N, C-alpha and C positions, 0 to 999 in steps of 0.2 A: 648734658643735663646741667641746667643752671642751679647753683647751690647758694646757700646763705653767704658764703665767702665771696662768691661772684658778685652778689648784690652789694656787699660791703665795698669791694674794690671798684665797682662801677660807680658808686656814689662818690668815690675819690676822683674818678674820671669826670664826673659831672661837676665837681668843684673846679677842675681845670677848665672845663667848658665855660663855666661862669666867669672865670678869669678872662677868657677870650672875649666873652660877651661884653665885659666891662671895658675892654680895650677896643671895642667895635670891630673885632675880628669875627669870622664865622665861628660860632660857638661849638667847637669840637674839642674834646679833651681826651687825654690818654694817660694811663699809668701802666708801668710794667712791674710785675710782681715775680719775685724769685724766692722760692723756699719760704713763703709766707711774709716776705718783706718787700716794701716798695723800693725798687732800685732806681726807678726813673719815672719822670712825669713830664708832660708837655701839653701844650695847647697850640692852636693855630697861631702862627705869627707871620702869615704871608703879607699882610699889609704893613706891619711894623718893620719887617726886615726887607720889604720889597723883593720877595723871593717866593715864586710860585711853588717851590719844593718845601717850604717851611710848614708843612702840615703837622698836626699834633702827633701822628704816629712817627713821622720822621724825626721830630724833636725828641720823642721818647726813646726811639731805637738808638739814636746817637748818644744820648745821655746814658742809657743802659750799657752800651758797649764800653763807654769810657769808665763807668762805675765798676763794671765787672772785669775790665781789662782784656777784652777779646771781641772779635767780630761776630761770634755766633752766640745765640741765646737759647740753647736747647732745653734748658730747665725753667724757662720763663713763660709767663702768660701776659699778653697784652689785653688791657681793657680799654675800649675806645667807644665813645658815645654814638658814633655813626659808622656804618659799614665802610671799611677802607676803600679808597679809590684804587684803580689798577696800579698806579705808581707805587702807592704805599703797600699794597698787597705784594707787589714784586719785591720790594725791599724787605718785607717781612719774610718772604720766601727765601731770599738770600741769607737772612739772619738765622734761618733754621729754628725760629721760635716754636715752642711746643704747642702753644694754644693761643687762639685769638677769640676773644669774647667781645661782641659789639652790641650796641643798643638798637638804634633805629636803622632800618634798611635805607639805602639811597638808590631809588629806582632811576635816577638820572645819571649819576656818576659813580655809583658803587661798582666794585669789581665784577659782580655777578652779571651786569649788563654787557660785559665785554667777553668774559670767559668763565668757565665753570670753576676752575681751581688753579689760581696762580701761586698758591702757597707751596711750601715744601711738602713732600708726600706724607710725612709723618705729622704735620700740623693738624690739630683738631680745631675746627671753626664752629662757633656757636653764636647765633644771633638772637635778638629779642630780650636781652637782659635790661630791665627797666626801659623797655622800648618806648612807652608812652611819654615818660619824663624826658627822654633824650629827644624824641621827635618834637615835643612841645617847645623845647628850647630853640630848636631850629626854626620852627614855624613862627615863634615870637620874633626872632631876629629878622627874618625875611619879610614879615608883615610890616615891621617898622621901616624897612628899606623901600617898600613900594609906595 
């Protein structure tokens, strides 16, 4: 169930997505929250770093692990503006993150197009948080590219 706190944190993820947009990156943003505090944030940097693995979620997971001093994130929630791809979902599974909240579905490259549940068995996944705002940002970006 999406809460008022989820909406607040997703707005922070949208701020990150707008940072990506300003850098002409695919506008996806992510924040990781632990015990009510943002411990990491990230946005797509695949063009900037010339690295196909530099997705928003990967940037945020790396930063959260560094911030918290461990490779597992069992008390954390990831907020990401677009449904994670299979690569990111797999990394989130390995991180044992407690919860993933995403905005817009990705019917072309989202994890759900490849498998039902790549996450850790205890991870709670919820989609549709500020879905329209998240989707509109992606549509705006790709409309300008065409």
